[in-house]
N, C-alpha and C positions, 0 to 999 in steps of 0.2 A: 695623551695628546689633548691640547686645548688651544683654541684661538678665537678671536673676536674679529668681526668684519661686517661689512654691509654689502648688499647686492639686490638683485631682482629675482623674484620667484618665476621660474621657468615652467615648472610642472609639479603636479601632486598626484598621489594615488593612495588609496586606503591601505592601512597596515593592520589595524585591529579595530575593534569596536569604536574606540575613541581616539585612535592615533593615525597619523598619516606619514608617508614618506614624501619628502619634497626634494626637488632639484633646484638649485640656485646658481646664479652667476654672480660671483663676488669680485670685488676690486683686487684683492691681494691673494686670493686662493683659487681663482678660476671657477670652473663649474664644479659644484660639490653637492653630494646627496647626503641625506640624513633623516633620521626618524624624529618626528615631533610628537611627543606624548601629549595627549589631550588636544591634538590639533583639529579634531573634528567636533569639538564641543561648541555649544552655542556661543560661548563667550569669546572664543578665539578664532573660529572658522572664518570670520569676516576678514581676518588678516591675510588669509590664503587665497586671494584672488590673483590669477595669473597676471604678471606685470607689476604687481605691487613692489615698492621698494621697502626692504626690511633690514633690521639689524639682527645679526646672527652671532650666537655664542655656541660654538661647536665643541663637543667633548667625545672622546673615544678612548678605548683601552690601548689602541695601537694605531699607527699612521694608516695602515691598510684596512682598518675596520670601518664599517659604515658609520658608526657613531650616532649621536643625536644632537638636535638643535634646541636651544631656547631662542624664541623669536619675539621681536618687538616690531611694531609697524612704524616705519619712518614716514612714508607717504603713500596714501591710497591712490594708485594710478587708474586701475580699471574702473572703479566706481564713477570716476569723472566722465566716462564716456559710455555709460550704460544705455543712454538714449541715442547713441550714434553708432549704428551697426558697422559702418565702414571702419571707423577708428577702432572700435572694439575688436573686430576680427583682425585688424592690422596688428594690434598688440599680441593677440594669440599667434598670428603668423610669425612675427619676429621672434617671439619666445620659443616657438616650436623649431624654427630654423637654428637658433642658438643651441637648443637642446640636442638636436641631431648632429650638428657640425662641430661643436666645440669638443675638444678632447677633455677627458676627465682630469680635474685637478691640475690643469696647466694654466698659469697666469698669462693673461694678455690684456694689459691695461689700455692699449689703443682700442681694442674692440669694445671693452667696457665703456670707455669714455665716449666713443662714437654712439653706442647704444643709449647711454645716459643722455647725451645731447639730443638724439632723436626723440626720446621719450619726453624730454622737457620742451620740445617744440611741436608736440602733437596738436596743440591748439592753433598753430599757424594755418593760414589759408592754403599755403602750398605744401601741406604736410605729406601728401602722397609723393610729391617729387622728392622730398627729403628722405622718405622711406626708400624709394628706388635707389637713390644715391647711397643710402646706408647699406643696402644689400650689396652694391658694387664694392664699397669699402670693405665689407666683411669678406667678400670673395677674394679681394686683394690681400688682406691680412692673413688669410688662410692659405695663400700660396699661388693664387692665379690672378695675375693682373691683366685687366682688359685694356688693350691698346685701341683707342678709338681712331678710326680711319681719318686721314686728312686728305686734302686735295693732292692729286698727282702734280709733280713739279712741271710737267709739260702739258697740262690740261686743266681746264676749269671743271672737269667732271669730278665728282666726289665719290670715292669708293665707299660703299655703304654696306659692306658685309665682311665677316671674319670667318676663319675656318677653325673649328674645334673638333679634334678627334676625327678628322677626315670629313666633317659635315660643315656645310655652309649655313651661316645664320645671318640674317639681316640685322644690321644695327639700327635701333629705333631712332626716329627723328629727334626725340627728346634728348638723346645723348649726343647726336651730331650737332645740335644747336643749343648748347648749354646756356648761352647767353639770353635765349628767348625767355621772357617772363610768362607769356601766356601759353598754356599747354591744353590740348584738347583731350577728350576722353579716349580717343583713338591713340594718342601719344602715350597715355598712361597704360593702356592695354598692351600696346606693342612693347613698351619698356618692361612691364611686369613679366610678359611672356619671354622676353630676351633673357632677363635675369634668371627666370625659371630654368631655361635651357642651360645656362652656365652652371647653375647649381647641380642639376641632374647629371650633365655630362662630366663634370670635373670632380664631384664628390659622391653623389648618391648612386649612380649607375655602377661605378667601379666597386662600390662596397655593398651593392644589392640592398640599398635602403630606399624607403618609400618617401615620396614628396609629401610634405605636410598637407593634410586636408584643409586646414584653416587658411593656408596660403592659396590654395586653389579657389576657395570661396571668396577670398579678397579679390582675386582676378575676375571672378564672375560678377562681382558687384559693379564692376566698371564696364562690363560688356553690354 
């Protein structure tokens, strides 16, 4: 088996003295794992920063075998934000969420394109709002679409909560007023916490999975 593709590095772990196992999210092959021989060497380890965009050449003896990668760097993403703790932890958070939620070897080009678009706008002033909306789009593509409340037909009162698994969650102001350009720190915290609840209730809790530490840290940075 052999294929070539490009994608983002989601995770890495040591395999041997000079080799690593990486998890990647690719355009045409979905989430894929493989061994990189020499991946921990001084010459190549700089390629393997979480969030970096890479070119991948995958080979294996069979489709269900783990196989191995030859990797080239397309674009260093993480190093661009080493001096920005919020954006740096955001890259780790998004990568961790994809690692946990994406099914292995299942193509989803919409999710890839939305992630690619978010990464390419990390320099924007409203990057955290884009991240929050990216999480919601991911949740939708994985099978749970959030219906944002609207005004009651017979009242000016706005419904500001939804029910999930028998639990009531307040919808954050940021999502109720999408047209608003200015957002406060409180708006961000509420929206991040809301998304966290959606992810836990619909994906993690039913499968007894842990919420990513990096995503918790991102939320704390705005508290």
